[in-house]
C-alpha positions in Angstrom: 27.9 4.1 -2.2 24.9 1.7 -3.7 21.8 3.1 -3.7 18.1 1.8 -4.0 16.1 4.6 -5.1 12.7 4.3 -5.6 9.6 6.1 -7.6 5.9 5.2 -8.8 6.5 6.4 -12.0 9.5 5.7 -14.3 9.2 9.1 -15.3 9.8 10.4 -12.2 13.7 9.0 -12.9 14.1 11.2 -16.7 16.2 13.5 -15.0 18.6 11.1 -12.8 19.2 8.6 -16.0 20.3 11.8 -18.1 22.6 12.7 -15.5 23.6 9.0 -15.0 25.7 6.6 -16.9 25.7 3.1 -18.0 21.8 2.4 -17.6 20.9 -1.2 -18.1 17.7 -3.1 -17.8 17.2 -5.5 -14.6 15.0 -8.2 -14.7 13.6 -7.4 -11.1 9.6 -8.1 -9.9 9.0 -5.3 -10.2 7.1 -2.8 -13.1 10.4 -1.3 -13.9 14.1 -1.5 -13.0 17.3 0.3 -14.1 20.4 0.2 -12.8 23.0 3.1 -13.5 26.1 5.4 -12.0 25.8 8.2 -11.0 29.1 10.2 -9.5 30.8 7.1 -8.2 27.8 5.4 -6.5 25.5 2.6 -7.9 22.4 3.2 -8.7 19.5 0.8 -8.4 16.3 3.0 -9.7 12.7 1.2 -9.3 9.3 2.4 -10.1 6.5 -0.1 -9.2 3.5 2.1 -9.0 1.5 4.9 -7.1 1.2 4.3 -3.1 3.2 2.7 -0.1 2.4 -1.1 -0.7 3.9 -1.2 -4.0 6.7 1.3 -2.7 7.4 -1.3 0.0 7.2 -4.3 -2.3 10.2 -2.4 -4.5 12.4 -2.1 -1.7 12.3 -5.6 -0.9 12.0 -7.1 -4.4 14.9 -4.5 -5.0 17.0 -5.2 -2.0 17.5 -9.3 -1.8 19.2 -8.6 -5.2 20.8 -5.3 -5.4 22.0 -5.1 -1.4 21.9 -1.2 -0.8 23.7 0.4 1.4 20.8 3.3 1.8 17.7 3.9 0.6 15.7 6.6 -1.0 12.2 7.7 -1.8 11.9 10.1 -4.8 9.6 11.4 -7.2 7.0 14.3 -7.5 5.0 16.0 -4.5 2.5 18.5 -3.7 3.2 21.8 -1.7 1.8 22.2 1.5 4.1 24.9 2.0 2.8 27.7 0.1 6.7 29.6 -0.5 7.1 26.3 -2.2 7.2 26.6 -6.2 6.9 24.1 -9.5 9.9 22.2 -9.3 11.6 23.1 -5.7 13.6 20.3 -4.2 12.1 19.0 -0.8 13.8 17.2 1.2 12.5 15.2 4.0 14.1 15.3 7.8 10.6 13.0 9.0 7.9 11.4 7.2 4.4 11.5 8.8 2.5 9.0 7.6 -0.8 7.4 9.4 -0.1 8.6 12.7 3.7 7.7 12.6 7.1 9.5 12.3 9.7 8.5 10.7 13.1 9.9 10.2 15.0 10.7 7.2 19.3 11.5 6.8 19.8 14.6 5.6 21.6 15.8 2.5 24.0 18.6 1.5 24.4 20.3 -1.6 22.4 22.7 -4.2 19.4 24.6 -2.5 16.4 22.7 -1.0 13.6 22.9 1.0 13.7 20.9 4.0 11.0 19.8 6.5 8.3 17.1 7.8 6.7 15.4 4.3 3.3 14.0 4.7 2.9 10.6 3.2 -1.0 9.2 2.0 -2.7 6.9 0.0 -4.4 9.3 -2.4 -3.8 12.2 -4.0 -4.5 15.6 -2.5 -6.7 17.3 -4.8 -7.6 20.4 -3.3 -6.6 23.6 -1.7 -8.9 22.8 1.3 -6.7 19.2 2.3 -3.6 20.7 1.7 -4.4 23.3 4.2 -5.6 20.6 6.6 -2.2 18.5 6.0 -0.1 21.8 6.5 -1.8 22.2 9.5 0.0 19.4 10.9 3.4 20.9 10.2 4.5 19.3 7.1 5.3 20.9 3.9 4.8 18.7 1.3 2.4 15.1 0.7 2.7 12.5 -1.2 2.0 8.5 -1.9 4.9 6.5 -1.2 7.4 7.3 0.9 5.2 5.7 3.4 5.7 1.9 2.2 9.7 3.0 2.0 10.9 4.6 5.0 9.6 1.4 7.2 11.0 -1.0 4.9 14.4 0.7 4.9 14.1 1.1 8.7 13.6 -2.7 9.0 16.3 -3.6 6.6 18.8 -1.7 8.7 19.3 1.0 6.0 20.0 4.5 6.3 16.5 6.5 4.6 16.6 9.3 2.4 13.1 11.0 0.8 13.8 13.3 -2.3 10.7 15.2 -3.8 10.1 17.8 -5.8 6.7 20.0 -6.4 4.4 19.2 -9.0 1.6 21.0 -8.2 0.9 24.2 -5.3 -0.6 24.4 -2.1 -3.4 27.2 -3.2 -4.4 24.5 -6.2 -7.3 22.7 -6.6 -7.2 20.3 -9.3 -9.9 20.4 -11.7 -9.0 16.1 -13.1 -9.5 14.0 -10.2 -7.0 11.2 -10.1 -8.0 9.7 -7.3 -11.0 8.0 -10.0 -8.7 6.9 -12.2 -6.3 4.7 -9.9 -6.3 1.3 -11.5 -5.2 -1.9 -9.5 -1.5 -1.4 -11.1 -0.9 1.6 -9.3 -1.3 3.7 -12.3 -3.9 6.1 -13.8 -5.8 5.1 -16.3 -5.0 8.1 -18.6 -8.2 6.8 -21.2 -10.3 7.3 -18.0 -8.5 11.0 -17.1 -9.5 12.0 -20.6 -12.9 11.0 -21.1 -13.4 12.8 -18.2 -11.5 16.0 -19.0 -13.6 15.9 -22.0 -16.8 17.4 -20.1 -15.0 20.2 -19.0 -11.9 21.0 -21.9 -11.3 24.3 -21.3 -10.5 23.8 -17.9 -10.0 19.7 -17.5 -7.5 19.3 -20.8 -5.1 22.9 -20.5 -4.6 21.3 -16.4 -3.4 18.0 -17.7 -1.0 19.6 -20.1 0.4 21.8 -17.1 1.0 19.0 -15.1 2.6 17.0 -17.6 4.9 20.0 -18.2 5.2 20.4 -14.7 6.5 16.7 -14.4 9.1 17.4 -17.0 10.5 20.4 -14.9 10.5 18.7 -11.7 12.2 15.2 -13.2 14.7 17.6 -14.8 15.4 19.3 -11.2 15.8 15.8 -9.2 17.9 14.7 -11.8 20.3 17.8 -11.2 19.9 18.0 -7.6 21.3 13.8 -7.6 24.1 15.2 -9.4 25.2 17.5 -7.0 24.0 16.4 -3.9 26.0 14.4 -1.4 23.9 11.8 0.8 
């Protein structure tokens, strides 16, 4: 199968690339793109920055060149369900975004958590906001599936959503990533560090913790894709 897999940042693909063969850079009009092979599947991995608009643009740009047979929204998510742990895999059966719901295809394979994934236009930073989102029935929150799902539907392609947890339902982040978002769809690291230095005993350890969690989550995503069946 030819799979187009869309994330926001190349780091979300590090585990998948480690489990794939023949990775090659592709000159597509997105920020980062690689082709690879995994268990007989042809993959096109595309990362174009944070948010639904950039994710949708990645689908459009990649689909025209690659002609995929299915589209996957992959990457990191925040837990809304208190039963979710760091690096747990969440497979959406539905994506809820801006009052609409987009069904997602089922996956079989290693253990995972299934449920509704909420896709919003900002980082869900506080435990209070996560609790409010949880009351809608969603088990996890992220920012790109709202762009990928409708574009897959418009193309008449099966849509999958597979995420790995990097922050917990009961956690409130000391660092405000929303303030550091830039027009290119990436977080301004220098800005983040500058603000973190105002509260170094709280904010700097959190940044390091999130980095380590992201490494674990990316590895978990790679292992899951290597063993699951779409």
